C-alpha positions as CSV (number, residue, x, y, z in Angstrom):
1,M,-294.3,-24.3,15.2
2,R,-293.9,-25.6,18.7
3,S,-296.0,-28.5,19.9
4,A,-298.3,-28.2,22.9
5,T,-295.9,-30.3,25.0
6,S,-292.9,-28.2,24.1
7,A,-294.9,-25.1,25.1
8,I,-295.7,-26.7,28.4
9,R,-292.1,-27.8,29.0
10,A,-291.0,-24.2,28.3
11,S,-293.4,-22.9,30.9
12,R,-292.2,-22.8,34.5
13,C,-293.9,-23.4,37.8
14,P,-292.5,-20.7,40.1
15,N,-295.0,-21.4,42.9
16,S,-294.9,-25.2,42.9
17,D,-293.5,-27.3,45.7
18,L,-290.9,-28.5,43.2
19,G,-289.0,-25.2,43.3
20,A,-288.7,-22.3,41.0
21,G,-288.3,-23.1,37.4
22,A,-289.4,-26.8,37.6
23,A,-290.4,-28.3,34.3
24,V,-293.8,-29.9,33.8
25,N,-293.8,-33.5,32.5
26,V,-296.9,-34.6,30.5
27,G,-297.9,-38.2,29.9
28,I,-300.7,-40.3,28.5
29,L,-302.9,-42.7,30.5
30,L,-304.4,-45.5,28.3
31,I,-307.6,-47.0,29.5
32,F,-308.3,-50.0,27.3
33,Q,-312.1,-49.8,28.0
34,N,-314.5,-51.1,25.4
35,Y,-318.0,-50.4,26.5
36,P,-320.7,-52.6,24.9
37,G,-321.9,-51.4,21.5
38,R,-319.1,-48.9,20.9
39,S,-316.7,-50.8,18.7
40,S,-315.1,-54.2,18.4
41,G,-312.4,-55.3,20.9
42,A,-309.9,-55.6,18.1
43,A,-310.5,-52.0,17.0
44,M,-310.2,-50.7,20.6
45,V,-306.9,-52.5,21.1
46,R,-305.6,-51.2,17.7
47,D,-306.6,-47.6,18.6
48,Q,-304.9,-47.8,22.1
49,T,-301.8,-49.3,20.5
50,R,-301.7,-46.5,17.9
51,I,-301.9,-43.9,20.7
52,A,-299.0,-45.6,22.5
53,E,-297.0,-45.6,19.3
54,L,-297.6,-41.8,18.9
55,A,-296.7,-40.8,22.4
56,E,-293.0,-40.4,22.0
57,P,-293.0,-38.8,18.5
58,L,-295.6,-36.3,19.8
59,G,-293.3,-35.3,22.6
60,F,-295.0,-36.9,25.6
61,D,-292.8,-37.8,28.6
62,S,-294.5,-41.0,29.7
63,L,-297.1,-43.6,28.8
64,W,-299.1,-45.2,31.6
65,P,-300.8,-48.5,30.7
66,P,-303.7,-49.9,32.8
67,E,-304.0,-53.3,34.4
68,H,-307.6,-54.4,34.6
69,H,-308.8,-57.8,36.0
70,F,-312.1,-59.5,36.0
71,T,-314.1,-56.9,34.0
72,D,-316.1,-57.5,30.8
73,S,-315.1,-54.2,29.2
74,S,-311.3,-54.1,29.5
75,A,-308.7,-55.7,27.3
76,C,-305.4,-55.3,29.0
77,P,-305.0,-57.7,32.0
78,A,-301.2,-57.5,31.9
79,N,-299.4,-54.3,30.9
80,V,-295.8,-55.7,30.7
81,P,-296.6,-57.8,27.6
82,F,-298.3,-54.8,26.1
83,L,-295.3,-52.5,26.7
84,S,-292.9,-55.1,25.2
């Protein structure tokens, strides 16, 4: 059975500006937002890390981490350490 991303890759975009037959890349954007009362900060970071770990095995082409500063509900002020 093909994954959703392989099906998307197999589809073509004949009317796009990229030219006929251009493949579609699919990525994941993490948000690292922990709104008050939803869960603990540790659980949110664990969940976002697990999503990042699954991105490649599930066939996604890219992972986009956030960089938030000076907010009470975010937990990723520097994405380079997170990606390492």
